[in-house]
C-alpha positions, 0 to 999 in steps of 0.5 A: 500500500502506498504511503499517503504522504510521500512526495508527489511530482508537480504534474500530479493533481494535488488538491491541497496544493491547488487550494493553497495557490487559489486562496492567495490574494493577488497584490502588487509588489516592487520586490519579493522581500517587501513582504515577510516570508509568512505573508507570501503563503496568503498573498500572491506577488510577483516582483515588479508587477505594479498593476493589479490587473497584471498580478491577477492575470499572473496569479490566474495563470499559475493557479491554472498551471497547478490545477491542470498539471501544466508544464513550464512551457504551457505557463510561459504561453500564459505569461507572454499573453499577460506581459503583452496585454499589460505592456510589462517591462520586467527585469531579467531574461524571459527564461529565467524570470518564468522559471523563478515564478513557476518553480517558486510557486509550484514548490511552495504550493506543493510543500504547503499542501503536503504539510496539511497532509502531514498534520492530518496524518500525524497520529500515525506518522509523527516523526519527520526526516529532512531530505535533500535531493542528494546531488552536487547541487545541494547547498552545503548548509542544506546537506548538513540537515540531511537525515535529521529527524524531529517530531512534527511539533518540534520548533525546527520545522517552524524555520527549516521545513522546506523549501528553504531558499530560491530553487531549494529542492529539499523535502521531508519524509514522515515515519511512524514510531514502528518504522523508526524502530524497524529502521534503527532511526532515532530523533536527532539531537536538539537543533541549535538555531544560529542566525545571520543579519541581512543588510540592504545596499547601505549596510542597514539591517533589514532582517535576521534569518537562520544560517543556510536559509535565504531571506524570506524563506525562514518559515514553514509554508504549511503553517503560514498557509493554515495559520498565517498570523501565528507564523508571522508572529513567530517570525517577528518574535525572532527578530531584534526589537529594532526590526520588529516594527519595520517588518510590520510596517511593510508587511501589513498590506491591504491584502494581508489586512484582509487575511487578518480580518477573515481569520478574526471573523472565523475565530468569532464564529468558532467562539460563538459555536463552542458556547463557552470559552476554551482559553483560545486567543486570536492574533488580530494585529501587531504594533507598528514601528511608530507605536514601538518607538513611542513606547520606548520613549515614554515607558523605557522600563516597559519590557514587551514580551510580544508585539502581537495584539490578541483577542481572547475568547472569554472577551470576544462576545462582550467586545462590542459592548451590547451589555452597555446599551442600556446604561451607556449606548455611546460605548457600543461598537457596531457589528461592522466596526467589530468585524473590522477590528484588525483594520481599526487597529492599523488605521489609527488616529492616535495611540496613547499611554494611559498612565493610570490604567497602564494600558495602551489606548488606540483611537481608530480612524475614522474615530468619530463616535458622535457628540464629541466622543472618539472610539477607543481600543484598550490594550493591556500589555503582557497578558498571559494566554495558552499561546504565550504572552501578548497585548490583549484587547480588554475593551472597545468603547468610546470616550470624550475627546476632552478626556483623552486630551487630558495630558495628566492621564494620557501620554500621546505616543503617536498621532494626535487627539482631535 
């Protein structure tokens, strides 16, 4: 009987891989590294594709190629049609450019889909072994990982699940405990993660990645597809604090903002269906560089354990403030506003530090709550959850403009209260 999780060639129809590609949101981009690696699992970009129609046509072409089991020759015909239709003057030779687009998307989709299969089969085959292509083209660093075996839950696979760079052909094999014993295989020694700093042409740090992994590839494409906000959170947490905000600034694009909103809506539906809190939490955003810089200046002694912003399931049903409707209807958020909470966090008018409450107050934009009031989102730092510590949304509501402008209580970190 064939192993259901063995590698399948690109030409074989592979529904999980097709779903991965088809579910991406097309978005224009000047450079591949404009977005952090985990975001590419949900957002389709082609470096230099600066018009929405062009990137949509290229996305459609690559999805059809995967769905139809097409070759790169077939894809190149669709590529040429899109280039001619939109008058795109791309960099590099046609053969090289189409090869990069085709191979990158096919390999990533294949391994993302395979991860979903591996997770579904983890009860039977919980151990994964790293495997290279085994030829002279294998990179020395990747060759060092050949044969390493770790449980599917090991942190090694958060950064080293292939592909691990441009043109990487590495893969994994799953084993059951019985197969491990029969073949005399053992779990490898704990992996010691070593990183290197990536700099731009001016020598300024832009990223930090594990040694042997190309920038933008230091994530698990499967985890990034299934839980993009968690994968991005892990990526940001591994970075030095001075880089964390900068990654958020360039990564939370309109397309990924939609991903966060969709994930938030799904979480709320699950909370409602479960009937009672399970201790779960959902990442709905991350602090940007302006807020982090403002906090560092205003509260130098505050050590944030995470820059991720979460909503906990035990508060989700009460965030809109329906229970306040009788006593203070001005505090109630509309259902539409709650739906857009990730965007409200990102598109703010001001961010304040409440000296009394020791919390962050985000004033969304547009922020007019009527009668001289502004909407507000209150975040408590370093709240512990089963998933780790983060900034937690403790309430949604509104406040008098004059109250928020009280300099004795509130210190403005970013923007202005008006």
